[in-house]
N, C-alpha and C positions, 0 to 999 in steps of 0.2 A: 270552766270552759264546757260548752255543750255542743253536740253535733247539730248540723242543720236537719230539718225535718226530712224524713224518708218513709217510704212504705216498707214494712217488714214482711219478709217471706220466710217460712220455716218448713221446708220440705222434709219429708221423713224417709224418702228413698231417692236413689240417683235419678230415676226417670222423672220424678216430680221436680227435682232441682234443675234438670236440663230443660224441662218445659218452662219453668219460671225464667231461666236465663234467656231462652229463645224469645219469650214474651217481652222482657224488659230491655233486651239489646244493650246498647252502649250506656243506658241510664242506670245499669245495675252494677253492684259490687258484691263480691263473695266474702262472707265472714266465716273463717275457720278458727284459727287461734286468736286472731284480732290484735296481736301484739304490735303490728305496724299500722293496720287500718284504723283502729280505734283512736290512737293519738292523732292521725291525720284527719279524722272526722272532727275531733274535738278542737283542733286548731284551724278548722275550715280549709285545710289543704285539699280535701276531697269533699264533694257534695253530691253523692249519688241520689237519684230519685227513688231508687229501690235498693234494699239490702237483702241478699239471699243468704240466710244462715244455714250452713250445711252441717251443723253440729249434731243434728238428729239422725244423720245417715250413718248408722253403725257399720254398714258394709265397707265403708272407706277407712275404718280405723284398724289397720293391720300393718304388721312387719313380717314379711315372708322371705325366707332364705331358700334358694334353690342352687343347683350345681353351678349356675352361671353368675350368681350374685344375690343382691338384696332388693326386693321390691317394697316400697314404702307407700302406704295409702295416704290420701289427702287429710285424714283426721288422725294420723299417728303423731303423737306429741314428740317433741325433741327428746324429752326425758325417756320415753318409751323406747325410742330407737337407740338412744345411748345405752340403755340398760340391757338391751336384747343381746344375750350371749352368743346366739347363733349368728346374728348379724355381725357382731364384733369379730368372731372367728373367721367369717368369710371375707369381710371388708373392714379391717382394723381402722382404716382412715376415717370411717364414719364416726366412731367414738372419739378418735383423736381430734376431729374438728368440732364435734358437738360439745365437748367439754369446755370449749372456748366461747360458745354462744352465750352472750349476756350473763344472766344470773339464774340460779336454780328455779326461782319463781317464774321467770320467763320461759324457761325450757319446759316447765310443767304444763304450760298452757299453749305455747307457740307450737306450730306444726312445721315439720321439715319441708313438706311440699309447699305450704304457704310461704315459707321463707324463700324458696326457689322462685315461686311465681312473683314475689315482690321484686326480685332481680336487683337487689342492692349490690353494687360491685364491692362493697365492704363486708358483705355477708359471707360467713365461712362456708356455708353449704354450696354456694355458687362455685367456689373454688374446688370443693370436693367433687361435685358432679362433673365439672369440666376436666379435671385431672384424670378421673376414672374413665372418661369418655362415655358417661351415662346418658340417660334419655328421660324425657317427660312424656307421659300419656295424657292427651287432651281429648275430652269427650264433648260432644254437642248432640243435640237432639237428632238421632238418626245416623250418627257416625262417630268413629274414634280414629285418632291419628297419633303417631309417635314422632316426636321431634328430638333429634340429637342435641346434646348440650351445646355444641358449637354453633347450632342454628337457633337455639332457644333464647339465648341472651343477646339482645340486639342493641341495648343501650342502657344508661343508668335508669333504674326503676322501670325498665321496658323489656317485656318478654313477648315472644311471638304467640301470645294467646289472642285468638280472634274473638270478635263479638259473638256472644252466645256460648263460648267454650268454657269448660271447667277443667282445671288441672286436677286429675284424679289420682295420679300416682307418679312416683319417680323411681327409676331403676339405676342401681349402683353396681356396675359389673365387678366381679371378682378379678383381681389382677393375677397374671399367669406366673407359674414357676416360683423361684425363690425371689420374691419381691417384698421389700420392706417399705413402710411409709412413715411419715411424720408430718405434723402440722404445728407450726410455731407462729406467734404474732407478738406485736408490741402495741399496747394501747396506753393512753394517758392515765386511765384508771381501770382497775379490774372491772370487766364487764362492759366497758365502752367498746364501740366499734374500733377496730384496729387502725392504726396509722399505716401499718404495713403488715402483711401476713404472707406466709409461704407454706404451701403444701407440697411435699416431695414424695416421689415414688422411684425406688431404685431396684433394679433386677440384677442378680448376680448368677454366674454359672456354677457348676459343681465345684470349681476351684475357688469360689468366692470372689471371682473377678467381675467387675462391673461390665454389664452388656447393655444396659439402658438406664438413663437417668433423666427424669422429667420433673418440672416444678410448675406449680400454678400460683399466681400472685393475686392478692386482693388489695384494694384501696390504692392501686397504682394505675388503673386504666378504666375506661367506661364499662367494660365487660371483663369477666375473668380472663386472664392472660396465661396461656400454657406455653412453656418453652421446653424444647428438647436440648438438654445439656450434656448429652452422651459424649459428644466429641471431646469434651474437656476431661472426661473421666474414664473412658473406655479402656478395659484391660487392667485397670488399677484395682487394688483391694482397699479395704477400710484403712489399712496401715500405710499404704503407699500413695493414696490419692492426694493430689494437691487441690484442696477444696477451693482455694481462692481462684484457681483457673476457671472453675465453674461459675463463680460469682462474677468474674470479669466477663465471661461469655454472656451471661444473663444481662449484664449492664448495657451491652450493646443494643438490646431490644427493649429496654425499659425507658419510658418517658413519663415519669411521675410529674404531677402538678402540685403546686403548693396551695394551702388554704389556711384557715384560722388555726388548725390543729398542728400543722407541720409544714416546713418549707419543702420544695421539691428536692433540694439537695439533701435534706435530712432523710426524706423518704428513700432516696436512692442509696444512702449509706445503710439504712436499716435493711433494705432489700439485699444488699451484699452480705451483711452479717447473718441475716436469717436464712439465706440460701445455703451458706456454709453449715449452719447448725442443722437445718432440716435434712440436707443430703447426707451429712455424716451419720446422724441417728438412723435415717432410713436404711443406709448401707449396713449398719451394725445389726439392725433388725432383720434384714434380708438373710444374713448369715444364720439366723435362728430358725428360719423356715425349713421344716423337714420335707423329705420327698413327698409326703402325703398332703402337704399344703398347710399344716398346722403352724401357726405363728407363735413364737416364744414371746416373752414379755421382758423388756429391759428394765433396769432400775429407774431409768428416766420415766418410762410409762407408768410404772407402779407408783412413783411419787406424785404423779400428776392426778391420780384418782382421788 
C-alpha cells in the first residue's frame, strides 16, 4: 500500500511550521510520530495535499516537570515520557497509562501529544488527560491558546484543533494531597486497543479515609468519559470500602456500544470489573503518599514494569 501524492514540508523551527500550516490550511496534515497518520495514508483513509513534518523542530522535544505538573512537548516520544523519573514522581498516572500503549516499538516513535491530537476514544492518553483535568496548548501563526481536556475532545477522532493550528504541548496537572492512581484495561491481544479501560484517582485524608474517587473510561463512549464515584466510597478505607457499590454507580452512566470486538453487554461487564480493580489499587497507593507528596510503589506497579 502506498500513500496518495502530497507536497512535503520540513520546517526546522516552530515559526516556519506555523507559516506552512497557515499557507496550506485544511489541505495539510501534521506528521510527528506518524503511528496513526502513516497507516491512514497508506490505506487511503486520509489524502492531504500537504504533509508538514515537524520532526526537525527540536524545541518541541521536551518533558518538563514543575510544581503544578508535567508539560510534554509535541515531539516527546511516549517512551521518553514513560521513562522520565521526575514526570513519574509528579504524575504517576502518566507511566501507568503509557505502559499500556501498544508495543515498545510504537512507543519509541509515537508521540504523546500526537496521540492526544488523534483523539481516539480508545487511546490511553485521552483518558489520562481527561481524568487529570489537563489541557492542550494550540499554536497558530500570531497566537496561542490553551484548551481544557473537557473541551478538547469533541468526538471520535475529532479534536478542537482549528485550521492552521498545531498542538504544541500537553499539560498533565499534579493531583493534590494523598492521591493514588491506577490504569487497567482489557484487550483481545497484548498491544491492541482496549475493549475497555479504566483510569482511577482516589484521594484519602490523614486517617486514610476516601474523600474523593474518580474514574475515566476508554472505548465506552465517543470521547473520554470521567465519572465522580465519591458518593459510593466516601469515608471508607481500603479495608472497608464496598468496591462493587462504585461499579454499580458507574454503570448508571455508562452506555457502551457493541462492535466486532465485543458486545455492549460484555463491555459493560468489563467496566464494572475494571472499576473495582482500578479504585482498589488507587486507594492502596494513596495510603503510600507521604505528606511531601512522594508516592510509594506497590507490588502491582513493580510487576507491571
